[in-house]
N, C-alpha and C positions, 0 to 999 in steps of 0.2 A: 088767912087760910093756909092749911098745910099743903105744901107743894108736892105733887106726885113724885115718887122715887124715880131716879134716872140711872142709866148704866154709868159705870165709872171707868175711867181710863187707867187700867192697871197693868197692861201688857207692855213690857220693855221690848227693845229691839231683839235681844237674845230670845225672849219668850216667843216673839213673832217668828223668828227664823226656825226655832225648834217646832213651833206649831205647824208651820208650813211643811217642814220635812216629815214630821210625824203623820200629817194628814195624807201625804203622798205614799210613804212607805208602809204598806199594809201587807197583805198576803200576795199581791199581784206579782212582785218581783220573784217570788219563789214558785209561781205556778205558770207563768206565761212563756217561759223559755222554749217549751216544746212547740207551741204554736208559731212563735217567731222563727225558730230554726226550720220548721217544715216549709215556711213560705220564703225565707231568705236564701236557704240552701247552701250558702258558702260561709266559711268562718269569718271572712272579712266583712261581709254584709251583715252577718249575725251580730257582730260587735258594733258595726257602724250605725245600725238602725237605732241603737240607744242614743247615740250622739245626734243623729238626725232628729229623733223625737224631741230631744232637749232643745236643739237649735230651732225647730219649728215652734216649740212652746215659748221660747224666750221672747220673740217679738210680741206675742200676746201678753206676756208679763209687762213689757214696756208700756203697752197701750193701757192695760189695767192699772198700772202704777200712776199714769197721768190722771185717770178718772178717779182713782182711789184718793189721791192727794186733793182733787177738787171736791169730792164728796166723801169725807172721812166719817161715814155714818154706818150704823148697823144695817146689814143687808147687802152691802157691797155690790156685787154684780146685779142684783135685783134693782138697786137704786140707779145704776148706770143705764140699764135698759129702760127704766121708767122715765128718766130725764131725756133720753134720746128718742124713744118711740112711743111713750105714753104708758098709761097704767095697764092696759089690756095685755100688751106683749109682756110686760114685767110680771103680771099675775100668772100668765101661762108658764113662765119660767119658774116662779115660786111654787106653783102647783106641782110641777114636775119634781122640784127639789123635795117637797114634802112627801108626796105620795110614793115616789120610787127612789130617787137618787140618794138622799141621805138615809131615809129609813131602810131602804134596801141595802145600802152600804153597811149601816150599823148591824142589821140582821145578818148579813153575810160575814162580817168580821166577828160578830158574836159566835156564829156557828163555827167559823174557822178557829177561833180561840178555844172553844169547847172541844172541838175535834182533836186538836193537838194536845190539850190538857189530858184528854182521854187516852192518848198514846203514852203519856208519861204515867198517869194514874188510871189504870184500867177499870178501877172501881166506879169511875164516873163516866165511862164511855157509853156510846150508843148501844152497846150490847145489852145493857141493863134497862129493860122496859119497865116503866112505872105503871102506865095504864094505856088502854086503847079505846078511843072513841069511835063509834060506828054511826053513820048517818046516811040517809038516802041521797041519791044523786039529785041535783037541782035542775037538770035539764029535762025537757019534755020528751015524750016518745019512749022508745025502748031503753033509753039510758036512765030513765027515772027509776027503774027497778034495781039498778046497780047500787051496791052498798059501798060507800067511801069510808075510809078509815083514817084516823089521825093518831099516830103512835107517839106518845110522849115518853122520852127516855131521860136518863140522868144527864146525858149530854145537853138536852134541852134546858134542864134546870141550871146547868153551869152557864149556858149562854144567857138565859134570862137573868140570872144573878149578876152577871157582868154588866148587862144593860142597866139593871136597877142600881147597882153600886155607882157606876159612872154618872148616871143621871142625878143621883142624890148628891154626889160630890160637887157636880157643877151647879146644882141648885144652891148649895151652901156657900157660895162665894166664888168670884172669879179667880182669886189667887189660889184657892184650894184646887180648883180644876186645872189651873196652869201649872202648879207644882207637880201634881200627879202626872200630867202629860209630859212635863220636862224630864222627870225621872224615867218614865217609860221610853222616851226618845233617846236619852243618853245610854240606857241599857241596850236599846236597839242598835245604836251606833257601835257600841263596844262589841256586841255579838257579831255583827257583820264584819267589823274590822278584824276580829279574831279568826273568823272563817277564812277571810281573804289572806291574811298574813300567814297563818299556820298552813293553809292549803298550799301556798306557793313555797313556803320555807321547808316544810317537812311532809307535805301530802304526796301520795303516790299518784302522779299524773304524768302527762307527756306533752311537751311543746309540739310534738309531731301532729297532734290533733288540729293545730292551727292551719295545716296545709291540706286537710282532707275534707272535701265537700261531699254533700249528699249525692248518691248516684243519680244520673239523668233519668227522667221519667216522662212519658208522653202526657201524663195527667198533671204534671207540675205546672204551676202558673208562670206566666211570663215574668220577667224581672220587675217591670213597673207594677203589674197587678199584684205580684207577691209582696212588694214593698208596701203597697196600699193596704193589703189585708193584714200584714204584719204590724202596720202602724195602729190598727184597731187595738191589738193587744198592748202595744207600747203606750198608746194614749191612755188606756185603762190603767196601766201601771203608773203613769205620771199623773193621773187624775187626782185631784185634791189640792193642787197648788192654789186654787181659787179660794180655799177656806179662809185664808187670812183676810181677804177683803170683806167677808161676812161679819167679822168681829172688829171692823175698822173703828166702830164707835167706842171701842175699849182699848185701843192702842195709844200709848203715850206718843206725843209729837208725831201724829200720823203722816203729816206732810213729808217728813223725812224718813221715818221708820218703815212705813208701808212699802214705798218703792225699794228700799234697801232689802227688806225681808223677802220680797218677791224674787229679786234677782239672786241674792246670796243663797237663799234656800234652794232654789231650783238648781243652781250650779253644784251645790253640795250633793243633792240627790242624784243628779246626772253622773257625777264622779263615782258615787257609791254603786250606782246601777252598772256602769261600765266595768268597774272592778269586780263585782260579783259575777257578772256574766263571763268575764275573762277567766275566772276561776272555774266556772262550770265547764268551759271549753278546755281548760287545762286538765280537768278531771275526766271528761268524757268526750268521745268523738261526736261529730254532728249527728250520726245515725242514732246513737243512744239518746242524745238530747231530744231529737225529734220524736222518739218513741216513748219518752218518759214524761208523764204529766207532773210527777213529783220530782222534778229535776234536781232541786236543791238537796233532797234526801239522798237521791241516787249518787250525786256528786260527793256528798259527805261520806257516804259508806265506801265509795270507791277510793277516796283519798286516804281515809283513816281506817275505820273498821265498822262492823255492824253496830257497835255501841254508840257510834256518832249519831245514829238516827234519833236516839232519845234526846241528845243535846240539841240537835237541830229542831226537834219538835218544840222544845222549850223556847228556842230563839224565835220561831214563827209565832208561837202563842203570845210572846211578849210584843212582837211586832203588830199583831192583830189587835191586842189590847190597847196599845198606844194610839194606833190609828182610829180605833173606835172612840177613845176618849176625845180626840180632836173633832171627829165628825159630830159627836153629841154636843160638844161645846158650841161649835160654829153654826150648825144647821139651825138651831133654835133661834138664832138672831135674824134669819131670813123671814121666818114666820112672824116674829115680833115686828119687823119692819112692814110686812104686809098688813098685819092687824092695825098698825098705826095709820096706814093709808085707808083703812076701812074695807079692804078687799079680802079679809079672812076673819076668823072668829075674833070679835072685838076684845074679848077677855084676855087674849094673848098679848095685847099691847101693854098690859100692866107689868111693872117691875116690882119685885119683892122689896118692900121698904126696909127690911132687915138685912138682906143679903145683896141687894142691888143686882139681881140676875133676873132674866125673863123666866121665872119659875114655871108659870103655866105653860109656856111654850115648850119648855124642857119636858114637862110631864106628858103632854100630848104626844110629842115626838117619841118618848120612851114607850108609851102604850102601843103606838102604831108599829114601832120597830119590833117590839116583843111579839105582836100579832103576826108580823111577817116571818119572824124567826120560828115561831111555832108551826106556821103553815108550810114552810119550806118553799114557798113560791117566789122568793126574792131573786133567785138566780135567773129565771126567765125574764122577770120584770127588769132587772138591771141590765141584762143583755139587750133588751129592746130599747132602753132609754139611753144607752151609751152613745148611739148615733145622734140623738137629740142633744146630749150634753156637748159634744164637740161642735154641733151646729150652733148651740147657744154661745160658745166661745167666739165663733166667727161673727155671729150677729153682734156681740158686744164689742169686738174689735172694730166692726163697722160703725158702732155707736160713737167711736172716737172721732170719725170724720163728720158725723152728724152734729156732735157737740161743738166741734171747732167752728162749724158754720152757724149753729143756733146761738152759741154763747162765745163769740169771738173775744169779748173783753173780760170774761170771767177769770179770776185769779187761777193761775196754774203753777203751783209751787214746784212741780216736776213736769217737764215736757218729754213726751215720748221720744226715745232715741231713734234716729233714722226715719222720723216722720217726713213725708208720707210713704216712703218706699218700703220700709220694713213691715208696717202694718198691712200695706197693700199686698206685699208678697205673702204674708200669712193668709190673707183672704183668698188669694189665688190658689195657694196650696190647699187651704181648707175646702175650697170649691171643688178642686180636682178630687180630693179625698172623699168628699161627700158623694160625688157622682159614682166613684168607684165602689163606695160602701153600698149605695143603693143597688148597683148592678150585682155585686157579689153577695150582699146580705139583704135582699129585697124584703123578705118577710119581716125580719127584725126591724128594718127601717119603717115599714108601714105600721107595725105595732107601736113603735115609738110615737109616731104621729097620732095614733088613736088614743094612747094614754094621755097625751097632752090635750087633745081635743075634748076629752071627757070633762076637763075642768071648765069649759065654756059655760054650761048651765049654772055652775056654782058661782062663777064670776058675775053673771047676770043677777043671781039672787042677792049676793053681797052688795052689789051696786044699788039695787032697789032698797035694800035694808039701810044702806048709807044715806040715801035720799030721804027716807022716812025718819031717820034718826036726827037729821040736821034741824028740821022745824021744831022737833020736840026739845032739842038742846037749846035752841034760840028762845023758845017760850019759857023754859026753866030759867034761863039767864035773866029774862025780863022780870 
């Protein structure tokens, strides 16, 4: 009998490092500086927070590296949660990844890519409306009479085209997807390096900005609270390092390459983040950074000229495109793993016999991402689920302790550095951050819990379907 097609191990160590870096560096580093500056308030803390964010994330990478070497399978973090806490907890994580995290990320990056392409080529900007859909409100009472509109612009078409293109490339083979992602990542590195080097070498800035803090204010948060809120933006900018674990089933020699890619990739990204924020501060004082949501653009214009804004728009567009390519490639592997366990659409567990990719999983992800991109609702959803994402990292680091107890004799090609103290420190910091986030962002945290809880009825349905499918499969076998 013909054996079902399987995923192939085609990602080298370099591919894996570039994948991790590309997954992290999207639009966040160009948009978060204002929020970080307004909460850190001093230049020293503004720069230090990026190092703090990396140092907090690194122990989580050590823990993930041990579990990744133990379970080098598609799904990564989903698999670690399943082995430690059972299928239900793992499903809720996978549900969050599908409904909001990856699809919302792809939609947001697609929108960001299209927006900055529109700045370069105004003919495809949001100013050009294609058509407007009008439909009645869905709520009862006086709201039912309201007419809601969906305006589709050329910017939407650019976004949808990018999602379609990257989905197709990833369907047509792992290497094609990896090569495209690698090219985009090297282009991203070159653009950031050029901004940093030219900014310091010939840019119009001042080292005096490094000694000027924000003016004192009675409404300013305390230092600890400010650090906690700033870390929300920093964690968002660093988010994506977990992607490499999702494609662990396709990494060559994963017991060696997965731990190396996690650590080397994060260190590279941390260095780039520190460098680019140092250039922001060289170009602009803290007051202007805190007041500017488009800090990268303001810094480039200040250092060079108004014409630099166009070049920077291209740089951000390339960054968004590369990050979107990585999210599309990696996210589909989580749903594939869930489907293999019988807790998601069973058809997603099939691998294309021609291209050896989870084609159906990629298609479903692309459709849902496109729907979110059209609706424009991804920003609120992603804000709500960021709290749950960081919580899932803490839960997975906790899984390391559970697995050490449950499977003491299991082979561990890599052992977590600094165990048990470093992962315990991460859990402590993660716990403090979580409490602070709930206090400071209560509504967003609650909505994150609600989004995850919506998956419970679906889990019950798929488990029932799984139980009814097994007797049928057994009867067919006989």
